[in-house]
C-alpha positions in Angstrom: 0.0 0.0 0.0 1.5 3.4 -0.9 2.2 6.1 1.7 -0.7 8.3 0.6 -3.2 5.5 0.9 -2.0 4.7 4.4 -2.2 8.4 5.4 -5.7 8.9 4.1 -6.9 5.8 5.9 -5.5 7.3 9.1 -7.1 10.6 8.4 -10.5 9.0 8.5 -9.6 6.7 11.4 -8.3 9.6 13.6 -11.8 10.9 14.1 -12.4 8.2 16.7 -10.2 10.1 19.2 -12.1 13.4 18.8 -15.0 14.7 20.8 -18.4 13.1 19.9 -20.2 14.9 17.0 -23.6 15.2 15.5 -23.6 15.3 11.7 -26.0 17.4 9.7 -26.3 16.1 6.1 -28.2 17.7 3.2 -31.1 15.4 2.2 -29.9 15.7 -1.4 -26.5 14.1 -0.5 -27.4 10.5 -1.3 -28.8 11.2 -4.8 -25.9 13.6 -5.6 -23.3 11.0 -4.6 -24.9 8.4 -6.8 -25.3 10.8 -9.7 -21.6 11.8 -9.5 -20.5 8.2 -9.2 -22.6 7.1 -12.2 -21.4 10.0 -14.3 -17.8 8.8 -13.7 -18.7 5.2 -14.4 -17.3 4.0 -11.1 -18.7 1.0 -9.3 -19.3 1.1 -5.5 -16.5 -1.4 -5.0 -14.0 0.6 -7.0 -15.0 3.8 -5.3 -14.6 2.1 -1.9 -11.0 1.2 -2.9 -10.3 4.8 -3.8 -11.6 6.4 -0.6 -10.8 3.4 1.8 -14.4 2.7 2.7 -16.4 -0.6 2.2 -18.7 -0.7 -0.7 -21.5 -1.7 1.7 -20.9 1.6 3.6 -21.1 3.5 0.3 -24.3 1.7 -0.6 -25.8 2.8 2.7 -24.7 6.4 2.0 -26.4 6.4 -1.4 -29.5 4.8 0.2 -29.5 7.5 2.9 -29.2 4.9 5.6 -25.8 6.2 6.9 -24.3 9.6 7.2 -20.7 10.6 6.1 -18.3 12.7 8.1 -16.8 15.8 6.5 -13.5 14.0 5.9 -15.2 11.1 4.0 -17.2 13.6 2.0 -13.9 15.4 1.1 -12.4 12.2 -0.1 -15.5 11.4 -2.2 -15.3 14.8 -3.7 -11.7 14.2 -4.7 -12.4 10.8 -6.2 -15.5 11.8 -8.1 -14.5 15.3 -9.2 -17.2 16.8 -7.1 -15.5 20.2 -6.8 -16.6 20.5 -3.1 -20.3 19.7 -3.8 -20.5 16.7 -1.5 -18.6 18.2 1.4 -20.7 21.3 1.1 -23.6 19.2 2.1 -22.1 18.0 5.4 -21.6 19.8 8.6 -20.2 18.4 11.9 -21.1 19.8 15.3 -19.1 18.9 18.4 -20.8 17.9 21.7 -19.5 17.1 25.1 -20.2 13.9 26.9 -23.6 15.2 28.2 -24.7 16.2 24.7 -24.3 20.0 25.2 -22.5 21.6 22.3 -19.3 23.5 23.1 -20.1 23.5 26.8 -17.2 24.8 28.9 -17.2 26.6 32.3 -13.8 28.3 32.3 -12.4 31.3 30.6 -10.0 31.2 27.6 -6.5 32.7 28.1 -6.6 36.2 26.9 -3.2 36.2 25.3 -3.6 32.8 23.6 -2.2 32.9 20.0 -0.9 36.5 20.1 2.8 35.6 20.6 5.2 35.3 17.7 7.4 32.6 19.1 11.2 33.0 19.1 11.9 29.7 17.3 10.0 27.4 15.0 9.6 24.6 17.6 7.9 27.0 20.0 5.9 28.3 17.1 4.6 24.8 16.4 3.7 24.4 20.1 1.8 27.7 20.2 -0.1 26.9 17.0 -1.1 23.4 18.3 -2.2 25.0 21.6 -4.4 27.4 19.7 -6.0 24.7 17.6 -6.6 22.5 20.7 -8.2 25.4 22.7 -10.4 26.3 19.8 -11.7 22.7 19.5 -12.2 22.4 23.3 -13.2 25.9 24.3 -14.7 27.5 21.2 -17.5 29.3 23.0 -15.0 31.1 25.3 -12.7 31.9 22.4 -15.5 33.6 20.5 -15.3 36.4 23.1 -11.6 37.3 22.6 -11.1 40.8 21.3 -9.4 42.2 18.3 -6.7 44.9 18.4 -4.9 45.9 15.2 -1.9 46.9 17.3 -1.4 43.2 18.2 -0.5 42.6 14.5 2.4 45.0 14.5 4.9 43.1 16.7 4.6 39.9 14.7 5.0 41.9 11.4 8.1 43.6 12.8 9.5 40.2 14.0 9.1 38.8 10.5 11.0 41.8 9.0 13.9 41.9 11.4 14.3 38.4 13.0 17.1 36.1 11.9 16.0 33.1 9.9 15.2 29.9 11.8 17.3 26.8 11.7 15.9 24.3 9.1 13.0 22.5 10.8 13.3 18.8 11.3 11.2 16.6 13.6 12.3 13.6 15.7 8.9 12.1 16.7 7.7 8.5 16.2 5.5 8.9 13.1 7.4 9.2 9.8 6.2 12.2 7.7 6.8 12.4 4.0 5.8 14.2 0.8 2.4 12.3 0.6 1.4 13.7 4.0 2.3 17.2 3.0 0.4 16.8 -0.3 -2.7 15.6 1.6 -2.6 18.7 3.8 -2.4 20.9 0.7 -5.2 19.1 -1.1 -7.5 19.2 1.9 -6.8 22.9 2.4 -7.5 23.6 -1.2 -10.8 21.9 -1.0 -11.8 23.9 2.1 -10.7 27.1 0.4 -13.0 26.3 -2.5 -15.9 25.7 -0.1 -15.0 29.0 1.7 -15.2 30.9 -1.5 -18.5 29.3 -2.5 -20.4 29.1 0.8 -18.6 31.4 3.3 -16.4 30.9 6.3 -19.2 29.6 8.5 -19.4 26.5 6.5 -15.8 25.5 6.8 -14.4 27.1 9.9 -15.1 24.3 12.5 -14.1 21.5 10.0 -10.7 23.0 9.1 -9.9 23.7 12.8 -10.6 20.1 13.6 -8.4 19.0 10.7 -5.6 21.1 12.1 -6.0 19.8 15.6 -6.7 16.2 14.7 -4.3 15.6 11.8 -1.9 18.4 11.1 -0.8 18.7 14.7 0.2 15.0 14.7 2.2 15.5 11.6 4.1 18.5 13.0 5.0 16.4 16.0 6.3 13.5 13.8 9.6 12.6 12.3 10.8 14.4 9.1 13.9 15.8 7.5 14.6 19.5 6.9 13.2 19.6 3.4 10.0 17.9 4.4 9.9 20.1 7.5 9.8 23.3 5.5 7.1 22.0 3.2 5.1 20.7 6.1 5.3 24.0 8.0 4.3 25.9 4.8 1.3 23.6 4.3 0.3 24.0 8.0 0.7 27.8 7.7 -1.6 27.9 4.7 -4.3 25.8 6.5 -4.0 28.0 9.6 -4.4 31.2 7.5 -7.5 29.8 6.0 -8.9 29.0 9.5 -8.2 32.6 10.4 -9.8 33.9 7.2 -12.9 31.9 7.8 -13.1 33.2 11.4 -12.7 36.7 10.1 -15.5 36.1 7.6 -18.0 35.1 10.3 -17.1 38.0 12.6 -14.8 36.2 15.1 -12.2 38.8 14.6 -10.2 38.3 17.8 -9.8 34.6 17.1 -9.1 35.3 13.4 -6.2 37.6 14.5 -4.7 34.8 16.5 -4.8 32.4 13.6 -3.2 34.9 11.3 -0.3 35.5 13.8 0.3 31.8 14.2 0.1 31.3 10.4 2.7 34.0 9.9 5.0 32.2 12.5 4.6 28.9 10.7 5.3 30.5 7.3 8.5 32.1 8.8 9.6 28.7 10.1 9.1 27.3 6.6 11.1 30.2 5.0 8.1 30.8 2.8 8.3 34.5 1.9 5.5 34.4 -0.6 3.0 33.0 1.9 4.3 35.3 4.6 3.5 38.3 2.3 0.1 36.9 1.7 -0.6 36.5 5.4 0.6 40.1 6.1 -1.8 41.2 3.3 -4.6 39.3 5.0 -3.9 41.1 8.2 -4.0 44.4 6.4 -7.3 43.4 4.8 -8.8 42.7 8.2 -7.5 45.9 9.8 -8.9 48.0 7.0 -12.3 46.3 7.2 -12.3 47.1 11.0 -11.4 50.7 10.2 -7.9 50.6 11.7 -6.6 52.5 8.6 -3.1 53.4 9.8 -2.3 49.8 10.9 -3.8 48.5 7.6 -1.4 50.8 5.7 1.6 49.6 7.7 0.7 46.0 7.3 0.2 46.4 3.6 3.6 48.1 3.4 5.2 45.2 5.2 3.5 42.7 2.9 4.7 44.6 -0.2 8.3 44.5 1.1 8.2 40.8 1.7 6.5 40.2 -1.7 9.3 42.1 -3.4 11.9 40.0 -1.7 10.0 36.9 -2.8 9.8 38.3 -6.4 6.0 37.7 -6.7 4.5 40.7 -8.6 1.0 39.5 -8.0 1.4 39.8 -4.3 3.1 43.1 -4.7 0.1 44.3 -6.6 -2.2 43.0 -3.9 -0.2 44.6 -1.2 -0.3 48.0 -3.0 -4.1 47.9 -3.5 -4.6 47.0 0.2 -2.4 49.9 1.1 -4.6 52.1 -1.1 -7.7 50.7 0.8 -6.1 51.6 4.1 -5.5 55.2 2.9 -9.0 55.4 1.6 -10.4 54.2 4.9 -8.5 57.0 6.5 -9.7 59.6 4.0 -6.3 60.2 2.3 -7.3 60.5 -1.3 -3.9 61.5 -2.6 -2.0 58.6 -1.0 -4.8 56.3 -2.1 -4.4 57.4 -5.7 -0.6 56.9 -5.6 -1.0 53.4 -4.2 -3.6 52.4 -6.7 -1.3 53.5 -9.5 1.5 51.3 -8.0 -0.9 48.4 -7.8 -1.9 48.7 -11.4 1.7 48.9 -12.6 2.7 45.8 -10.5 -0.4 43.9 -11.7 0.5 44.6 -15.4 4.0 43.1 -14.8 2.8 40.1 -12.9 3.2 36.6 -14.4 0.2 35.0 -12.7 0.9 31.6 -14.3 4.0 31.3 -12.0 2.3 32.7 -8.9 1.4 30.4 -6.0 -1.9 28.5 -6.5 -3.5 30.1 -3.4 -3.4 33.5 -5.0 -5.5 32.4 -8.0 -8.4 34.7 -6.8 -6.3 37.8 -7.6 -7.3 38.7 -11.1 -8.6 41.7 -13.0 -12.1 41.4 -11.4 -10.6 41.3 -7.9 -8.4 44.3 -8.6 -11.4 46.2 -10.0 -13.4 45.4 -6.9 -10.6 46.8 -4.7 -10.4 50.0 -6.7 -14.2 50.2 -6.3 -14.0 49.8 -2.5 -11.4 52.5 -2.3 -13.5 55.0 -4.3 -16.6 54.1 -2.3 -14.7 54.7 1.0 -13.8 58.1 -0.4 -17.4 58.8 -1.3 -16.7 58.8 -5.0 -19.7 56.8 -6.2 -19.2 57.8 -9.8 -15.8 56.2 -9.9 -16.7 53.3 -7.6 -19.6 52.3 -9.9 -17.3 52.1 -12.9 -15.0 49.6 -11.2 -17.7 47.7 -9.5 -19.3 47.0 -12.8 -16.0 45.6 -14.1 -15.6 43.5 -11.0 -18.7 41.5 -11.9 -16.9 40.0 -14.9 -15.9 37.0 -12.7 -16.4 33.4 -11.9 -19.5 33.8 -9.8 -20.0 30.1 -9.2 -16.6 29.3 -7.7 -16.4 32.7 -6.0 -20.0 33.2 -5.0 -19.1 35.2 -1.9 -16.9 37.5 -3.9 -19.7 38.1 -6.3 -22.1 39.0 -3.5 -19.6 41.5 -2.2 -19.2 43.0 -5.6 -23.0 43.3 -6.1 -23.3 45.1 -2.7 -20.4 47.4 -3.7 -22.1 48.2 -7.0 -25.4 48.9 -5.2 -23.6 51.2 -2.8 -21.9 53.1 -5.6 -25.3 53.6 -7.3 -26.6 55.0 -4.0 -23.7 57.3 -3.6 -24.2 58.6 -7.1 -27.9 59.3 -6.3 -29.5 56.5 -8.4 -31.7 55.0 -5.7 -33.8 52.8 -8.0 -30.8 51.2 -9.5 -29.2 50.8 -6.0 -32.3 49.0 -4.8 -32.4 46.8 -7.9 -28.8 45.7 -7.6 -29.2 45.4 -3.9 -31.9 42.9 -4.5 -29.4 40.8 -6.5 -27.0 41.1 -3.6 -29.6 39.8 -1.2 -30.3 36.8 -3.5 -26.6 36.1 -3.6 -26.2 36.3 0.2 -28.9 33.7 0.9 -26.6 30.7 0.3 -23.7 32.2 2.2 -22.7 31.8 5.9 -20.7 35.0 6.0 -21.0 37.9 8.4 -19.2 40.1 6.0 -21.8 39.5 3.4 -24.5 40.5 5.9 -22.5 43.5 6.9 -22.2 44.8 3.4 -26.0 44.4 3.0 -26.5 46.1 6.3 -24.4 49.1 5.3 -26.4 49.4 2.1 -29.7 49.1 4.0 -28.6 51.8 6.4 -27.6 54.1 3.5 -31.0 53.7 1.9 -33.1 53.8 5.1 -33.9 57.5 4.9 -35.4 56.9 1.4 -37.7 54.0 2.5 -40.7 55.9 1.2 -39.6 55.1 -2.3 -41.2 51.9 -3.6 -38.0 50.4 -4.9 -36.2 51.1 -1.6 -39.0 49.7 0.4 -39.0 46.5 -1.7 -35.3 46.1 -1.1 -35.6 46.7 2.6 -38.4 44.1 3.0 -36.4 41.6 0.9 -33.2 42.2 2.9 -34.7 42.0 6.4 -34.8 38.2 6.7 -31.2 37.9 5.6 -30.0 40.6 7.9 -31.7 39.1 10.9 -30.6 35.5 10.2 -28.4 34.0 12.9 
């Protein structure tokens, strides 16, 4: 049996040691599983060999007699080319021994996850502690606060600290390239689901994956080359957990994941990923109106991206710097940063850029330009770029399309076209209904607040009534 087969079997089996869970499965799962399998011309027995389950278990899944875990659904997606459809239909909820979900009676440590460790081994230990606490005491961690200032020390440490020794592990379990590739593949699948359905759909599952599988790998046995690749893959998955937390409004917890992701990337010597994480920190800071910190973090991201030689990330950093300036009302500095972003983007060879920055294209750049002009109150310019931003893959990036529709509606409202703002706002409401994303609801809420004083207009009233159930959904 090859190493990857052994690893994927252990990935499913490890669930036995985790807290008891209830599973919520879409009623359409059995029929969709059968449809995908028949489209691929694969027998139940052959599929069972591919995903390491008995064909009898798969027959029960197709008959609706048994329920899959998220990890099994992910493996089925991979084997059948489901593009995340099957795992999107499965949610797992943890419960304690008495059946009460996430019940804990003690407080979470307030400084958990905020430290940028002095060496990679301590960095791994801190990241594992964060994942463990998140699984065991999630309810308490939801309450931890966000402070943009807490990002600055880790960013500075990245810029000035000496490089780590090459990471190697001396644990009992041998870790190799197939293990690292599995982490990357699972993370890529979760990223697809995040883009399609919002952070609320994937956050708990990827945290459990980090705590239940990635932690064991980091504590295993591996040489320096494997160690760097493993820390990089762990950093990427940790960043995604942070991004999903940010998307559903758990900003303090998201911040802690971002900091630990940055430390893991530093231990891996992965400058490109470090620049991307610093850019994500800037993104969150700008969203939460910490404009000066957003600018500083974007500046740090741009410097690291230049050292890595990745023009696409340089362009992303520049446009995030522009957004920070726009949030602070500095129109001249914003315009200068936007010009730099455009020039870097034009020079970027995106075919050689890392796979995880595939979202950064002309439509994404146009949306960022639009957000900058909207923040500056220039609805006329924001509208032009928001319209361009909708030339995108709205199926794979459904959340991004909803954001862009809300942006366009806001631009119309700023320009005084309330009927068109309401009409596009209705489209944004429709797009938000399939998303578990606090940011999606926030953008709609901001639009509703902007239009509230015009609620006497029929179009605005229709939008307001249509948006209310989405805005009040829990």
